[in-house]
N, C-alpha and C positions, 0 to 999 in steps of 0.2 A: 334402536327404539326397543323398550323393554315390552314384555308380553302385556303389561296394564295399559300401555300406550295404545298398542294395536287393539286390544280389547275395547278401550275407550272410543277409539276412531270407529271401530266396527259399529258399536252402539250408536254412535252419533250419525252414521250413514243410514242404519236401519230406521232410526227414528225420524230422520230427515226424509226418507222414502216414504213412511207412513204419513207425515204431515203433507208431503206433496200429494199423495194419493187422496187424502181427506179434502185437500184444496180443490183437486180435479173434479171430485165427486160434488163438492158443494156448488161448483159453477155449472153444473148440468152437462147435457150431452154435447153441446156446443164446444165446450172446454176440451173434450176429447178429440173432436174434429179438428179444432185448432192445433192440438198437440200432434196429431198425426200429419197434418200440413207442415207443421214446424220441421219434424223429422225429415219430410219429403225436401223441403226447402234446403235444409243443411246439408243433407246428402248430395243435392245438386250443386251447392256451393262448393263442398269439398271435391267433388268430381271435376269442377271447371277449374279450380286451383291446380289440381292434380294435371289436368290436361294441359293448362297454360305452362305450368313448370316442367313438365316430364315429356308429353307427347308431341306438343306443338314444336319445341325447339328441335326435335328429331325430323319432323316433317319439313321444317323450315330448311335445315341443313342439306337433307335431301334434294330440295328444290334449288338450293344454292349450287349444288354440284352439277345438277342438270342444267342449271342457268349457264354455268361456265362453258359447257360443252355446246349449248344452243348458240351461245354468243360467238363462239370460236367459229362455228360451222356457219353462221348466218351471212356474214359479209354485210351487205347494204340492205338486206331484205327487211320487211316489216315482221317477219316472224317472232323475234324476241319481244316486240312491244304487245303483240297479240297473246303470246304465252304468258307474258308478265301480268297483263290485264286479267286473264283467266285465273292465274294462281292467286293473284290478290283477291279477286272475287270469291275463289273457293276457301281461302283462308278466313275472309270476313264471314262466310257462312259457317265455318266451323267454329269460329269464336264468338261471334255475336249472336246466332240465331238461337242457341239454347238458352240464352239469357232471357228471352221473351217468355218462356215458360215460368222462369223465376219472377220476371216482373208481375205476371198474371198471379201468381201465389202471393206476392206482396200486396197486390191491390185487394186481393180477397181477405187477407187477415182483417182489416178493420170492418169490412163488410160483415164477415161472420161474427164479430165482436158486437156489432150492431143488431145482428139477428139474435144473439144471445141476450141483449138488452130488451128486445121485443119479447122474447120467450119468458124472460125473467119478470117483465111487467105483467104479462098475461098470468103469470103464476100468482103474482101479487093480488091481481083484481080476483083471481079464482078463489084465492084464500080469504079474501074480505067478502065474497059472496057466500061462501060456504059457512063462515063463521059469523055472518049477519052483523058484524061490527066493523068499525074502522079501527080496530085497536092496533097499535104499532107493532105489537109482537106478531100479529098475522102477516104484516106487510114486509118484516124483515128478511124473510128467506127469499122472497122473489127479487127484492131491491138489491140484496147481497149478490144473488146470481146475475142480475142485470149489471151490476157495477163491475163484478169480477170478469165477466166475459168481455165487457168493453175494454178494460185495462189490458187483458191478455192480447186482444187484438191490435190494440194501439202499439203496446210494446213489442210485439212481434213484427209489425209494419215498420216501426222505426228502426229496430236492428236490422231488419231486412233491407230497408233502403241503404243504410250505410254500407252494408257488405256488398250490396248489389253494385252500388256506385264505385266501390273499390275494385270489384271484380270487372266491371266494365272499363274502367281506366287502364286495368292491366291488360285487358284484352285489346284494347286500342293501342296501346304501347307495343305490343307484341307485333300487331298488324303494320304500324309505322316502321318497326325494326325489319320486317320482311320487305316492305316497299323500298326501304333504304339499301337492302343488301341486293335487290333485283334491279340495279341500275345498269343501263347499257349506255357506255360513253361513245 
């Protein structure tokens, strides 16, 4: 890339950042709350992907090695079944319990969007009362704020649902893999 390409790219990034900040400001304070929750949600999603891909396989391999020792020493006792049930329960808690926080965040996205709708409509009615008229210009700011926050809440919820479903499917697949590896014949 030439220096002009980098400079054009940099100007595009800066302009886009300013446009994003203007959009966030025009949506009111609820937009900033949604943006913060969005960052929290995607941080949790990335952490779960990392855990499922990096940490859980290590944990599963450790349990598999311990499982071989337990099965070799157990004979006909019921110890392996109890240990297997405990480990599967522990894995289920490690894999699926953190997803409940993410589910809560996904359910809050549209609710906060609706809160933005209410605050935007209140701003609209306030502008109408102050101007003593029903002019469309006085109503546009509040309606824009109401529509924008509702849109953001819905878009975040839809994206969150898809990523959460994919993440839950991966967690359940990892759990099934553990269950399959801890069989005692």
